[in-house]
C-alpha positions, 0 to 999 in steps of 0.5 A, spaced: 768 441 856 771 437 851 779 436 850 782 439 844 787 434 839 793 437 842 791 436 850 789 429 848 796 428 845 799 431 851 795 427 856 798 421 853 805 423 853 810 419 858 811 424 864 818 424 867 820 423 874 824 429 877 828 426 883 831 433 885 831 440 884 838 440 882 836 435 877 831 439 874 835 445 873 842 441 871 842 442 864 839 449 864 843 454 861 838 460 862 839 460 869 846 461 872 847 459 879 849 465 883 854 466 888 851 468 895 855 469 901 852 467 908 850 473 913 855 474 919 851 475 925 855 480 930 849 482 934 850 477 940 843 476 940 840 469 941 837 465 935 830 462 936 824 461 932 820 467 934 821 474 932 817 479 936 815 486 936 819 488 943 824 493 943 828 489 948 828 483 943 831 486 937 838 483 937 835 476 938 830 478 932 836 480 927 840 474 930 834 469 928 832 472 921 840 472 920 840 464 922 834 463 917 836 466 911 843 462 912 839 456 913 835 457 906 842 459 903 845 453 905 839 449 902 839 452 895 847 451 895 846 444 897 841 443 891 845 447 886 841 453 885 846 458 888 854 457 889 
């Protein structure tokens, strides 16, 4: 398949390197950074990397999921996507 004229022009343009997600969104005024609070875990469950379907482990499952959500939120805050 032959490239169109515009595709040939675009293929010759300099590609800029993006060093971080924060840099990618730095000057974007369309996407405002959202302020999101971390979740508070008062279940008393034990945090792990396993979520199972047993009734006895529900507190542990909720504690694990809460911990993972907080890790994601902290990562998004670190790169400046959320506040």
